[in-house]
Steps between C-alpha positions, in 0.01 A plus 500: 500500500629847408443745782527790265165413342314442826300784668633620835200368687554149355872518600392576856249215501753252366781614736242463794414147389867393489561649843206324655582176312840492670325444835380166380850364551594602145798736546581464134212728449671766708813463295305551180329791653817675581683428174192579287371815666828654630531729198132597536546592858837674509606606153190623313369853544247541781130399439205449731539120571873502525514555874294188560706300254816621675360375830415157361857465339661595833295258696549223251878554514488492881285192494734336256806580710328365813397178323859444373648566845264252666538236238879534494506473883281184484717336231820578698363371826354183335815418317712548807285297735339239275719216620441586865124510458492140378163363400320834521729649242456194276123565507566863405730401211396414147815301449680301766881526446684170504809440714615590845425855603 
């Protein structure tokens, strides 16, 4: 979709949908929202809906960073303590590594 051809009200509506969709454990939508609407929010000349779009882009970026921090922390903790957690960690794993931990 070319955002140049879309009316400003429709841009705001689409930006809001991507922002709210990110709360459904879909942080990829926040990434798309930030990348897709960054120019509309911060580079283009001012227009009526731009302030709201800017707010959604900032919040999407913050949510994405928070999600990445939480996911990175969980992956690090799980990889570090997986062998110590024993059977519980095996139930959380999709693949069970072979060999001695």
